[in-house]
C-alpha positions as CSV (number, residue, x, y, z in Angstrom):
1,M,-114.2,0.6,-119.8
2,G,-111.7,2.9,-121.3
3,K,-108.1,3.7,-120.0
4,F,-105.8,6.0,-119.4
5,I,-102.8,6.8,-121.3
6,L,-99.8,8.4,-119.4
7,S,-97.0,9.5,-121.2
8,K,-93.9,11.4,-121.3
9,T,-92.6,14.5,-123.8
10,A,-88.4,15.7,-123.2
11,S,-89.6,17.3,-119.6
12,R,-93.2,17.1,-119.0
13,F,-96.0,14.3,-118.9
14,C,-100.0,14.5,-119.8
15,F,-102.3,11.9,-120.1
16,V,-105.5,10.5,-122.5
17,L,-108.5,8.8,-122.3
18,E,-109.2,6.7,-124.2
19,D,-112.7,4.7,-125.1
20,D,-113.1,0.5,-125.6
21,Q,-112.0,1.2,-129.2
22,G,-109.4,3.2,-128.9
23,T,-111.1,6.4,-129.9
24,V,-109.7,9.5,-127.9
25,L,-112.4,11.1,-126.0
26,A,-109.9,14.0,-123.7
27,T,-106.3,15.2,-123.2
28,S,-105.3,16.6,-120.5
29,G,-102.4,19.7,-119.9
30,T,-99.4,19.0,-119.2
31,Y,-97.7,18.5,-115.8
32,T,-94.1,19.1,-114.7
33,S,-94.2,15.2,-113.1
34,E,-95.6,12.1,-113.5
35,D,-97.0,12.5,-109.9
36,A,-99.2,15.4,-110.8
37,C,-100.0,13.6,-113.5
38,R,-101.4,10.9,-112.0
39,K,-103.2,13.2,-109.4
40,G,-105.0,15.1,-112.6
41,I,-106.3,11.7,-113.5
42,A,-107.3,10.7,-110.3
43,S,-108.8,13.7,-110.2
44,V,-111.1,12.9,-113.8
45,Q,-111.9,9.5,-112.2
46,K,-113.4,11.8,-109.4
47,N,-115.2,14.8,-111.4
48,A,-116.2,13.1,-114.2
49,P,-119.3,10.8,-112.8
50,A,-120.4,13.7,-111.1
51,A,-120.2,16.2,-113.2
52,R,-123.7,18.1,-114.9
53,V,-123.7,19.6,-118.1
54,E,-122.9,23.5,-119.0
55,D,-123.9,23.9,-122.6
56,L,-122.1,27.3,-123.4
57,T,-123.8,26.7,-127.7
58,R,-126.8,27.6,-126.4
59,E,-127.1,31.8,-124.7
60,E,-129.7,31.0,-122.4
61,A,-128.3,27.7,-121.2
62,P,-128.2,27.7,-117.3
63,R,-124.8,27.7,-115.7
64,C,-123.7,24.4,-113.4
65,R,-121.7,24.7,-110.3
66,H,-118.3,22.5,-110.5
67,P,-118.0,19.7,-111.4
68,K,-118.7,20.3,-114.3
69,F,-118.2,19.2,-118.5
70,Q,-118.6,22.9,-120.3
71,V,-119.7,22.0,-124.1
72,F,-118.6,24.9,-126.6
73,Q,-118.3,25.5,-130.3
74,D,-114.5,25.9,-131.3
75,P,-113.1,28.2,-133.2
76,Q,-113.5,25.1,-136.6
77,G,-116.8,25.0,-136.3
78,G,-117.1,22.0,-133.9
79,I,-118.4,20.7,-130.9
80,S,-115.6,20.2,-127.9
81,F,-115.9,19.6,-124.1
82,R,-114.1,20.5,-121.4
83,L,-113.6,19.1,-117.5
84,K,-113.5,21.6,-115.0
85,A,-112.8,20.2,-110.9
86,T,-114.5,21.0,-108.1
87,N,-111.8,24.1,-107.4
88,G,-112.9,24.7,-111.4
89,Q,-109.5,24.2,-113.0
90,E,-109.3,22.2,-116.2
91,I,-108.7,18.7,-116.4
92,A,-109.2,17.9,-119.5
93,R,-110.5,18.5,-122.8
94,G,-112.5,16.5,-125.2
95,G,-111.9,16.4,-129.5
96,Q,-114.1,18.1,-132.0
97,Y,-117.0,16.7,-132.6
98,P,-119.2,17.5,-135.5
99,D,-122.4,17.9,-133.4
100,L,-123.3,18.4,-129.9
101,T,-125.0,14.7,-129.8
102,S,-121.5,13.0,-130.7
103,C,-120.1,15.5,-127.9
104,L,-122.8,14.6,-125.6
105,A,-122.1,10.8,-126.1
106,A,-118.4,11.0,-125.4
107,I,-119.1,13.2,-121.9
108,E,-121.8,10.0,-121.1
109,Y,-119.0,7.6,-121.9
110,M,-116.5,9.2,-119.5
111,R,-119.4,9.8,-116.8
112,R,-119.5,6.4,-117.6
113,S,-116.4,4.2,-117.1
114,A,-113.7,7.2,-116.5
115,H,-113.5,6.5,-112.5
116,R,-112.9,2.4,-113.6
117,G,-110.7,3.4,-115.6
118,K,-107.4,1.7,-115.9
119,I,-103.7,3.4,-116.1
120,E,-101.5,2.4,-118.8
121,Q,-98.0,4.4,-119.3
122,E,-96.6,4.8,-122.7
123,N,-93.1,3.7,-122.8
């Protein structure tokens, strides 16, 4: 089912989404408050199941409406994704995957389980 881990840095909050084995699938940006961070998690939970995949690794790939997962080649040569909400704002970013198949598997896991992910607060 996966879980969201909410953590606090010196002055900001952020979250990661882990799969059942503890592998980080996606990370958030930073938020100024815990409440805003929890709203970011809620946005992932709401948008991930309905989001389509827009494959930017292909030049002529069709563009999708929001919400969407944008798959792209990262500067280090791997494949990554970002989840964009209905309003077009990026709400989570995936790690670096060695190939498109691995990246799409992480996206599929998020689609199936993010809406049920429990939230744990890191101390």
